[in-house]
Legacy VTK file of the C-alpha trace (Angstrom):
# vtk DataFile Version 3.0
C-alpha trace
ASCII
DATASET POLYDATA
POINTS 275 float
-21.124 -14.121 65.940
-20.726 -13.251 62.280
-21.753 -16.118 59.965
-18.891 -17.741 58.081
-20.293 -16.722 54.671
-20.385 -13.049 55.693
-16.782 -13.250 56.920
-15.919 -14.252 53.327
-18.137 -11.781 51.464
-17.570 -8.607 53.484
-13.794 -8.317 52.754
-14.502 -8.881 49.054
-17.115 -6.111 49.021
-14.753 -3.718 50.787
-12.021 -4.541 48.276
-14.309 -3.807 45.337
-15.386 -0.495 46.880
-11.790 0.561 47.328
-10.792 -0.125 43.730
-14.051 0.805 42.003
-12.994 4.323 40.834
-10.036 2.913 38.862
-11.719 -0.304 37.814
-14.663 1.454 36.176
-15.267 0.517 32.572
-13.263 2.527 30.073
-15.699 5.238 28.993
-13.978 6.881 26.051
-15.108 8.201 22.682
-12.736 8.130 19.704
-13.314 10.158 16.555
-11.093 9.480 13.563
-11.016 11.537 10.358
-8.737 11.406 7.302
-8.376 12.556 3.689
-9.827 9.213 2.650
-11.170 10.269 -0.755
-7.833 11.194 -2.335
-5.513 8.402 -1.310
-3.001 6.519 -3.414
-0.469 3.880 -2.510
2.613 5.622 -1.069
0.545 8.790 -0.725
0.808 10.907 2.400
-2.338 10.437 4.504
-3.360 12.588 7.458
-5.518 11.524 10.402
-7.047 13.588 13.180
-7.805 11.656 16.376
-9.968 12.933 19.223
-10.160 10.950 22.463
-12.524 12.041 25.252
-13.141 10.683 28.752
-16.921 10.511 29.053
-16.834 8.997 32.537
-16.874 10.519 35.994
-13.493 9.185 37.071
-9.912 9.796 36.056
-8.608 7.151 33.636
-5.032 6.263 34.508
-2.240 5.575 32.030
-4.263 5.685 28.848
-2.491 4.363 25.727
-3.690 4.604 22.118
-2.670 1.914 19.657
-1.932 3.527 16.263
-1.012 0.342 14.398
-4.463 0.108 12.790
-4.141 3.248 10.681
-2.698 1.486 7.642
0.405 3.621 7.349
4.103 2.857 7.442
5.058 3.389 11.093
8.541 4.511 10.082
7.007 7.544 8.397
4.880 8.620 11.383
4.725 12.334 12.047
2.590 13.366 15.008
1.402 16.624 16.498
-0.242 16.066 19.886
-1.971 18.489 22.220
-1.383 16.351 25.304
0.713 13.299 26.025
3.675 12.122 24.016
4.632 9.534 21.485
5.929 6.488 23.307
7.438 3.493 21.614
7.025 4.167 17.914
8.682 1.486 15.852
7.837 -0.782 12.958
5.738 -3.119 15.073
4.070 -1.202 17.928
3.308 2.455 17.192
1.704 3.892 20.327
0.510 7.187 21.709
1.052 7.221 25.473
-1.556 9.722 26.611
-1.239 9.292 30.361
-4.077 10.273 32.724
-7.311 11.595 31.284
-9.634 13.579 33.555
-13.448 13.384 33.416
-14.724 15.376 30.448
-11.203 15.983 29.130
-10.386 15.643 25.418
-7.020 15.116 23.824
-6.287 15.322 20.105
-3.536 14.236 17.762
-2.698 14.818 14.125
-1.036 11.737 12.665
0.317 11.519 9.142
2.420 9.053 7.217
2.821 6.996 4.057
0.011 4.652 2.977
1.298 1.066 2.870
-1.693 -0.816 1.457
-3.638 -1.098 -1.797
-7.400 -1.537 -1.823
-9.893 -1.130 1.010
-8.744 -0.791 4.603
-10.650 -0.203 7.851
-8.532 2.271 9.817
-9.031 2.090 13.597
-7.558 3.389 16.836
-7.814 1.399 20.069
-7.155 2.636 23.610
-6.406 0.731 26.806
-5.774 1.663 30.439
-3.937 0.113 33.379
-6.542 -2.601 33.779
-6.412 -3.569 30.113
-9.899 -2.263 29.515
-10.191 -1.861 25.769
-12.251 0.266 23.423
-11.882 0.690 19.652
-13.010 3.476 17.346
-15.551 2.964 14.620
-13.658 1.770 11.526
-12.935 4.434 8.940
-12.896 2.963 5.434
-9.869 4.118 3.442
-9.546 3.222 -0.244
-6.011 3.303 -1.617
-5.435 3.112 -5.363
-2.251 1.913 -7.074
-0.048 4.348 -8.897
-1.637 4.764 -12.307
0.910 3.575 -14.877
-0.131 2.792 -18.454
1.650 0.750 -21.110
1.169 1.200 -24.827
2.639 -0.988 -27.573
2.675 -0.323 -31.290
4.245 -2.209 -34.180
6.297 -0.389 -36.799
4.875 -0.756 -39.401
1.438 -1.169 -37.885
0.773 -4.715 -39.050
0.875 -8.202 -37.579
1.574 -9.823 -40.983
5.293 -10.099 -41.652
7.570 -12.406 -43.617
10.123 -14.759 -42.162
13.443 -13.004 -41.848
11.818 -9.612 -41.468
12.852 -7.316 -38.680
9.942 -6.137 -36.579
10.113 -2.908 -34.645
8.006 -2.425 -31.546
7.547 0.970 -29.927
6.843 0.790 -26.204
5.642 3.663 -24.023
5.240 3.706 -20.275
3.430 6.676 -18.775
2.658 7.467 -15.139
-0.743 9.157 -14.977
-0.927 9.124 -11.192
-0.135 11.878 -8.715
2.822 10.018 -7.198
6.115 8.757 -8.566
6.355 5.038 -9.358
9.529 3.211 -8.341
10.981 -0.029 -9.729
8.823 -0.244 -12.852
9.256 -3.240 -15.168
7.603 -3.498 -18.590
7.419 -7.051 -19.904
6.767 -7.853 -23.565
5.802 -11.388 -24.512
5.947 -12.514 -28.160
4.279 -15.605 -29.558
5.055 -17.959 -31.311
8.540 -18.872 -30.130
10.209 -18.435 -33.531
9.904 -14.663 -33.203
12.622 -13.248 -31.087
16.109 -13.967 -32.408
18.254 -10.970 -33.112
16.980 -8.661 -30.385
18.209 -5.090 -30.503
16.549 -3.016 -27.826
17.248 0.635 -27.232
15.820 2.724 -24.441
18.315 5.567 -24.234
18.402 6.804 -20.671
15.057 5.158 -19.962
16.402 1.936 -18.473
17.812 -1.371 -19.699
16.471 -4.331 -21.671
17.148 -8.004 -21.176
15.495 -11.071 -22.655
14.352 -14.404 -21.264
13.168 -17.334 -23.363
10.525 -19.344 -21.501
8.669 -22.284 -23.065
7.048 -21.041 -26.305
7.057 -17.403 -25.206
9.933 -15.050 -25.764
9.994 -12.422 -23.046
11.627 -9.015 -23.266
11.896 -7.171 -19.978
12.388 -3.442 -19.912
13.773 -2.324 -16.579
12.214 1.120 -16.729
13.193 2.142 -13.216
11.618 5.236 -11.707
8.788 6.965 -13.572
7.765 10.305 -12.140
4.224 11.597 -12.009
3.025 12.604 -15.522
6.295 11.339 -17.022
6.469 9.166 -20.132
9.362 6.901 -21.107
9.767 5.424 -24.581
11.779 2.478 -25.883
12.123 0.712 -29.228
12.619 -3.035 -29.652
13.771 -4.676 -32.877
13.262 -8.415 -33.237
13.692 -10.822 -36.132
11.364 -13.552 -37.350
13.582 -16.557 -38.070
12.568 -19.726 -39.953
14.043 -21.977 -42.659
11.244 -21.103 -45.061
11.542 -17.351 -45.416
8.739 -17.154 -47.986
6.054 -17.960 -45.481
4.011 -15.109 -43.995
3.452 -14.785 -40.245
-0.190 -13.903 -39.760
-0.587 -14.491 -36.043
2.320 -12.598 -34.555
1.342 -11.379 -31.073
2.906 -9.068 -28.539
1.405 -8.841 -25.083
2.552 -6.191 -22.640
2.459 -5.990 -18.863
3.690 -3.505 -16.317
4.976 -4.561 -12.915
5.491 -2.035 -10.147
7.416 -3.117 -7.079
7.002 -0.742 -4.153
8.184 -1.964 -0.795
7.666 -5.604 -1.647
4.198 -5.100 -3.158
3.899 -5.995 -6.838
0.804 -5.261 -8.872
0.120 -5.829 -12.530
-1.378 -3.535 -15.121
-3.901 -4.909 -17.631
-2.140 -6.689 -20.479
-2.472 -5.451 -24.041
-2.184 -7.616 -27.134
-1.383 -6.539 -30.690
LINES 1 276
275 0 1 2 3 4 5 6 7 8 9 10 11 12 13 14 15 16 17 18 19 20 21 22 23 24 25 26 27 28 29 30 31 32 33 34 35 36 37 38 39 40 41 42 43 44 45 46 47 48 49 50 51 52 53 54 55 56 57 58 59 60 61 62 63 64 65 66 67 68 69 70 71 72 73 74 75 76 77 78 79 80 81 82 83 84 85 86 87 88 89 90 91 92 93 94 95 96 97 98 99 100 101 102 103 104 105 106 107 108 109 110 111 112 113 114 115 116 117 118 119 120 121 122 123 124 125 126 127 128 129 130 131 132 133 134 135 136 137 138 139 140 141 142 143 144 145 146 147 148 149 150 151 152 153 154 155 156 157 158 159 160 161 162 163 164 165 166 167 168 169 170 171 172 173 174 175 176 177 178 179 180 181 182 183 184 185 186 187 188 189 190 191 192 193 194 195 196 197 198 199 200 201 202 203 204 205 206 207 208 209 210 211 212 213 214 215 216 217 218 219 220 221 222 223 224 225 226 227 228 229 230 231 232 233 234 235 236 237 238 239 240 241 242 243 244 245 246 247 248 249 250 251 252 253 254 255 256 257 258 259 260 261 262 263 264 265 266 267 268 269 270 271 272 273 274
């Protein structure tokens, strides 16, 4: 008579033997390369992905998760030697590879638009039918913001003016980066609050000006719009120093400039400059 414990163990052992080829640990290597040293926000980045089955068994229904590459999934462009792109939307970009034989390697070229600024660890993860999971070594990608500079100069070049004087400010916005910059705003802040009545801003075809008085700071916003790579846009602002005593000299007139760039909901600020 077979002991009761063996009647329990033997079927379990047989079950494990039957499923062991498919239930083996996921034995896959993932190599990930990219043009990581020349990347800017909204730049086009290219990845090469190699996935190899290092095991002795066929891996069924292998899927690679591409959401960790740090690119806008809507801009994905893939060239794959085996398999096909499965569901590729804003939330779950995938590469459905299918079955991978022992020793077999598949490769994919993935490119798209960088959607982050700063440091990012790009990764690719693969799973199989049994939800076994393996992730590539992280590849550090450094993305820089579009390089836009702001320069401000007073005409004449002096901060000492009389009350009632008109002050001209020349503003230049230049894009020194390799990519175009969209939705650029240049903001000029004057202090103290008595400087700012009688605004007359001209920018030609370089955008529009509007003003906003906030607390003791008078803010002029130049809606520059799109600034192409290596393009410079120039505007001139005329303001008037108003006070009841027009004989007094303003010796601490200050203009501080900032540049805002709004790309896809991301806003970053250039260093301010004071004159």
